[in-house]
C-alpha positions as CSV (number, residue, x, y, z in Angstrom):
1,M,16.8,-9.0,76.0
2,T,14.2,-7.7,73.6
3,R,13.6,-4.0,73.1
4,R,9.9,-3.5,72.5
5,R,8.5,-0.5,74.4
6,H,9.2,3.2,74.7
7,D,6.8,4.6,72.1
8,G,7.7,8.2,71.6
9,S,5.2,11.1,71.7
10,G,5.2,14.8,72.5
11,G,8.4,15.6,70.6
12,L,10.1,12.3,71.6
13,E,9.4,10.5,68.4
14,L,12.0,8.7,66.3
15,P,14.1,10.7,63.8
16,A,12.3,11.6,60.6
17,A,14.9,9.8,58.4
18,L,14.4,6.6,60.3
19,I,10.6,6.9,60.1
20,T,10.9,7.4,56.3
21,V,12.8,4.2,55.9
22,R,10.4,2.4,58.2
23,D,7.4,3.6,56.2
24,T,9.1,2.8,52.9
25,F,9.8,-0.8,54.1
26,P,7.0,-1.7,56.5
27,W,7.8,-4.4,59.0
28,E,5.0,-6.5,57.7
29,R,6.5,-6.6,54.2
30,V,10.0,-7.4,55.6
31,D,8.5,-10.1,57.9
32,D,6.6,-11.7,55.1
33,E,9.6,-11.9,52.9
34,A,11.8,-13.3,55.7
35,R,9.1,-16.0,56.2
36,R,9.0,-16.8,52.5
37,V,12.8,-17.2,52.4
38,L,12.9,-19.5,55.4
39,G,9.9,-21.5,54.3
40,E,11.5,-22.2,50.9
41,R,14.8,-23.2,52.5
42,V,13.1,-25.7,54.8
43,P,9.6,-26.6,53.4
44,E,9.2,-29.2,56.1
45,L,8.8,-26.4,58.7
46,K,6.7,-24.1,56.6
47,A,3.8,-24.3,59.0
48,E,6.1,-23.5,61.9
49,V,7.5,-20.5,60.0
50,A,4.1,-19.2,59.4
51,A,3.2,-19.6,63.1
52,L,6.1,-17.4,64.3
53,P,4.9,-14.3,66.1
54,R,5.3,-10.9,64.3
55,Q,7.9,-9.3,66.5
56,V,11.4,-8.0,66.0
57,F,14.2,-6.7,68.1
58,G,14.1,-2.9,68.3
59,L,11.1,-1.9,66.3
60,A,10.0,0.7,68.9
61,S,13.5,1.7,69.8
62,G,14.6,2.4,66.2
63,F,17.3,-0.2,66.4
64,F,16.1,-2.5,63.6
65,Y,15.8,0.1,60.9
66,L,19.0,2.0,61.9
67,P,21.5,0.2,59.5
68,A,19.2,0.7,56.5
69,T,18.7,4.4,57.5
70,V,22.4,5.0,57.8
71,A,22.8,3.4,54.3
72,A,20.2,5.7,52.9
73,E,21.8,8.7,54.6
74,W,25.2,7.7,53.1
75,G,23.8,7.6,49.6
76,E,22.3,4.1,49.0
77,E,19.3,4.5,46.7
78,D,18.6,1.0,45.6
79,P,15.4,-0.1,47.2
80,T,15.9,-3.7,46.3
81,W,19.3,-3.7,48.1
82,L,17.8,-2.0,51.2
83,Q,14.9,-4.4,51.3
84,S,17.3,-7.3,51.1
85,L,19.4,-5.9,53.9
86,L,16.3,-5.6,56.1
87,V,15.2,-9.1,55.3
88,T,18.7,-10.4,56.2
89,L,18.5,-8.6,59.5
90,A,15.0,-10.1,60.2
91,I,16.2,-13.6,59.4
92,G,19.2,-13.2,61.7
93,H,16.9,-11.9,64.4
94,A,14.8,-15.1,64.2
95,H,17.9,-17.1,65.3
96,F,18.9,-14.8,68.1
97,A,15.4,-14.3,69.4
98,V,15.1,-18.1,69.9
99,Q,18.6,-18.2,71.5
100,D,17.8,-15.3,73.8
101,Q,14.5,-16.9,74.7
102,Q,16.2,-20.1,75.8
103,I,18.9,-18.2,77.7
104,D,16.4,-16.1,79.5
105,G,14.8,-19.3,80.8
106,D,11.5,-19.1,78.9
107,G,12.3,-22.2,76.8
108,A,12.0,-22.8,73.1
109,T,9.8,-25.3,71.3
110,P,11.4,-28.1,69.2
111,A,10.3,-26.4,66.0
112,Q,11.8,-23.1,67.1
113,C,15.2,-24.8,67.8
114,L,15.2,-26.4,64.3
115,L,14.2,-23.0,62.8
116,S,16.9,-21.3,64.7
117,D,19.7,-23.2,63.0
118,I,18.1,-22.7,59.6
119,A,17.8,-18.9,60.3
120,L,21.4,-18.6,61.3
121,L,22.7,-20.5,58.2
122,T,20.4,-18.5,55.9
123,Y,21.6,-15.2,57.5
124,L,25.3,-16.1,57.1
125,D,24.7,-17.2,53.5
126,R,23.0,-13.9,52.7
127,L,25.8,-12.0,54.3
128,G,28.2,-13.9,52.1
129,T,26.5,-12.7,49.0
130,M,27.1,-9.1,50.1
131,A,30.8,-9.6,50.5
132,P,33.3,-8.2,47.9
133,P,34.4,-10.7,45.3
134,D,38.0,-10.6,46.4
135,D,37.1,-11.2,50.1
136,A,34.2,-13.7,50.2
137,G,34.7,-14.4,53.9
138,R,34.8,-10.8,55.0
139,Y,31.4,-10.7,56.8
140,R,31.7,-14.2,58.2
141,R,34.8,-13.0,60.0
142,R,33.0,-10.0,61.2
143,H,30.1,-12.1,62.4
144,D,32.5,-14.4,64.3
145,E,34.2,-11.4,66.0
146,F,30.9,-9.8,67.1
147,Y,29.5,-13.2,68.1
148,R,32.3,-13.4,70.6
149,W,31.3,-10.0,72.0
150,Y,27.7,-11.4,72.3
151,V,28.9,-14.5,74.1
152,G,31.0,-12.4,76.5
153,A,28.0,-10.3,77.4
154,L,25.8,-13.3,78.0
155,T,28.4,-15.1,80.0
156,L,28.7,-12.0,82.2
157,E,24.9,-11.9,82.6
158,V,24.7,-15.5,83.6
159,A,27.5,-15.1,86.2
160,H,25.5,-12.3,87.8
161,R,22.5,-14.7,88.1
162,D,24.6,-17.1,90.1
163,R,25.6,-14.6,92.8
164,L,24.2,-11.2,93.8
165,H,27.0,-8.7,93.3
166,R,27.3,-5.2,91.9
167,F,27.9,-4.6,88.2
168,G,31.1,-2.7,87.6
169,P,31.2,0.2,85.1
170,D,32.7,-1.9,82.3
171,E,30.1,-4.6,82.9
172,I,27.2,-2.1,82.6
173,V,28.6,-1.1,79.2
174,A,29.2,-4.7,78.3
175,M,25.5,-5.5,78.6
176,G,24.9,-3.5,75.4
177,L,27.1,-6.0,73.6
178,K,24.2,-8.5,73.6
179,A,23.2,-6.6,70.4
180,A,26.7,-7.0,68.9
181,P,25.8,-9.5,66.2
182,G,24.0,-6.7,64.4
183,N,27.3,-4.9,64.0
184,T,28.2,-7.0,61.0
185,T,25.5,-5.2,58.9
186,L,27.0,-1.9,59.9
187,H,30.2,-2.9,58.2
188,V,28.2,-4.1,55.2
189,V,26.6,-0.6,55.0
190,A,29.9,1.2,55.4
191,D,31.5,-0.9,52.7
192,R,28.6,-0.6,50.4
193,T,28.5,3.2,50.6
194,G,32.3,3.8,50.5
195,R,32.5,4.7,54.1
196,S,34.6,1.8,55.4
197,D,36.7,4.2,57.6
198,A,33.6,5.1,59.5
199,S,32.6,1.6,60.5
200,D,34.5,1.6,63.8
201,P,33.0,4.8,65.2
202,L,29.6,3.7,63.9
203,V,29.9,0.4,65.8
204,D,31.0,2.3,68.9
205,A,28.0,4.6,68.6
206,V,25.4,1.8,68.2
207,M,26.9,-0.3,71.0
208,R,26.8,2.7,73.4
209,L,23.2,3.3,72.3
210,C,22.3,-0.3,72.9
211,A,23.9,-0.2,76.4
212,G,21.7,2.7,77.3
213,L,18.6,1.0,75.9
214,Q,19.5,-2.2,77.8
215,I,19.4,-0.2,81.1
216,L,15.9,1.2,80.2
217,D,14.6,-2.2,79.3
218,D,16.0,-3.7,82.5
219,L,14.2,-1.0,84.5
220,D,11.0,-2.0,82.7
221,D,11.5,-5.7,83.3
222,M,12.5,-5.7,87.0
223,A,9.4,-7.5,88.2
224,D,9.7,-10.2,85.5
225,D,13.4,-10.5,86.0
226,L,12.9,-10.9,89.8
227,R,10.4,-13.8,89.2
228,R,12.9,-15.5,86.8
229,G,16.0,-14.9,88.8
230,N,17.6,-12.7,86.2
231,L,19.7,-10.3,88.2
232,S,20.0,-7.3,85.9
233,M,21.9,-4.2,86.9
234,P,18.9,-2.2,88.1
235,L,17.4,-5.2,90.0
236,T,20.8,-6.0,91.6
237,E,21.0,-2.4,92.9
238,V,17.5,-2.6,94.4
239,L,18.3,-5.9,96.1
240,L,21.5,-4.6,97.5
241,T,19.6,-1.8,99.2
242,Q,17.8,-4.4,101.3
243,D,19.7,-5.6,104.4
244,E,17.6,-8.7,104.8
245,G,14.3,-10.3,103.7
246,T,12.9,-10.7,100.2
247,V,11.5,-8.2,97.8
248,D,8.1,-8.8,96.2
249,A,7.9,-8.5,92.4
250,E,4.9,-6.2,92.9
251,D,6.9,-3.8,94.9
252,V,10.2,-3.7,93.1
253,V,9.5,-0.8,90.7
254,A,8.3,1.4,93.6
255,L,11.3,0.4,95.7
256,A,13.7,1.2,92.8
257,A,12.2,4.7,92.6
258,A,12.2,5.3,96.4
259,T,15.8,4.2,96.8
260,G,17.1,6.3,93.9
261,V,18.0,3.3,91.8
262,T,15.7,4.4,89.0
263,T,17.2,7.9,88.8
264,S,20.7,6.6,89.0
265,C,20.0,4.2,86.1
266,L,18.5,7.0,84.0
267,V,21.6,9.1,84.6
268,I,23.8,6.3,83.4
269,A,21.7,5.7,80.4
270,D,21.7,9.4,79.6
271,H,25.5,9.4,79.7
272,L,25.7,6.4,77.4
273,F,23.3,8.1,74.9
274,G,25.6,11.1,75.0
275,L,28.6,9.0,74.2
276,A,26.6,7.4,71.4
277,A,25.9,10.8,69.9
278,T,29.6,11.7,70.1
279,S,30.6,8.5,68.3
280,G,27.8,9.1,65.8
281,R,29.2,12.5,64.9
282,A,32.7,10.9,64.5
283,A,31.2,8.4,62.1
284,G,29.3,11.1,60.1
285,A,26.0,9.4,60.8
286,D,23.5,12.1,61.6
287,V,20.6,9.6,62.1
288,V,22.6,7.9,64.9
289,V,23.1,11.3,66.6
290,D,19.4,12.1,66.2
291,L,18.4,8.8,67.6
292,A,20.7,9.1,70.6
293,T,19.2,12.6,71.2
294,V,15.7,11.2,71.1
295,W,16.7,8.7,73.8
296,I,18.4,11.5,75.9
297,N,15.1,13.3,75.8
298,R,13.1,10.2,76.6
299,A,15.4,9.4,79.6
300,A,15.1,13.0,80.8
301,A,11.3,12.9,80.5
302,R,11.2,9.6,82.4
303,R,13.4,11.0,85.1
304,R,11.1,14.0,85.6
305,Q,8.1,11.6,85.9
306,V,9.8,9.6,88.6
307,E,10.9,12.7,90.5
308,Q,7.4,14.1,90.3
309,A,5.9,10.8,91.5
310,L,8.2,10.8,94.5
311,V,7.1,14.4,95.4
312,D,3.5,13.5,95.1
313,A,3.9,10.4,97.2
314,R,5.5,12.5,100.0
315,S,2.9,15.2,99.9
316,P,0.0,15.1,102.4
317,A,-3.3,13.8,100.9
C-alpha cells in the first residue's frame, strides 16, 4: 500500500511548489520531530521509536507534502504551523503504516503494535488542537468519516484475495480510498486558509490522484503480490488471461505487458489523473493540477517504454 518509487527525471519531476515545501521542511527534520513527540508521549518505548525505519507514505509521489503545499499556495505563511502539520501527518502515518503492514500479511512486531496505538492517539490529539474553538470535534468527525472510506477499501481488497474475480470500475476507483485518512488534513488546510468551500473538490482531486497512483504501485508490486496472495487489479487481470496452470512471479511482469494488461492499466491511471486535474482546477489548487499533470506524463512515458519493449521483443535478433 505504500507509494515509494517513481522518481521523476527528464521533465517528469515533481511540481516546483511542492519541491520548495519539501526542501523547506526536509523529511529528516519532520521525521526527527515526530519521533521526539512519540518518544516523549511513551518514554517506555523510546528505543523502539528510535528504531523505526525512515520511510513515509508518498515521499516520491509527492503525496506527503501535498497538503502543506496547498496550504502555502492558499496563503499560509507561518512556518511553525506548516511544520506542525507535517509532523502531525508523519505521526498519523506511523499508525497506518503498521496497520497496512499487518493487513498486507507482513506482520508487525509487538513494539510496533504498541506504538501504532500511541501514534493514532497522538495524531487525533494534534488534530483536535487545530479545530476551531466553537467546534472542537470537527476534525475527529472528519477522521471518523474518512476512516470508514479506508475500511471500505480494505474490506474490498481482502474480498478480492479470497476469490479471483475482476474489479469493477467503481472498485478500481475505491482502491484509492486506502489513502482516505489523509483527507482530514485537507479540510484542516481549507479551513485554515479560508477556503472551506474548496475542501470537497480538493478531496475528490486527491482521491482520484491516489487511485491512479495505486494502479501504478500495483503494477510495480505484481511479483510480490503474487507471492503473498494479494490479488490486486493488475495481477487479477493477468491471472484471468490464463486458462489454466500457474503463473510464476518471475514471469508476471512480462506476461502483463504481453497480454496488454500493463497498457490497459496505464490508460486507466491516465484517466484518473485527468479527473484529478479537473477536480484540482475546481478547487483552485494549482499544485494538485500540476502534480496530476506530472503523473499523466509519467504514465505516458511508461506506456511508451512498454510498447517499445514489445516491439523490440518481436523484432528478429
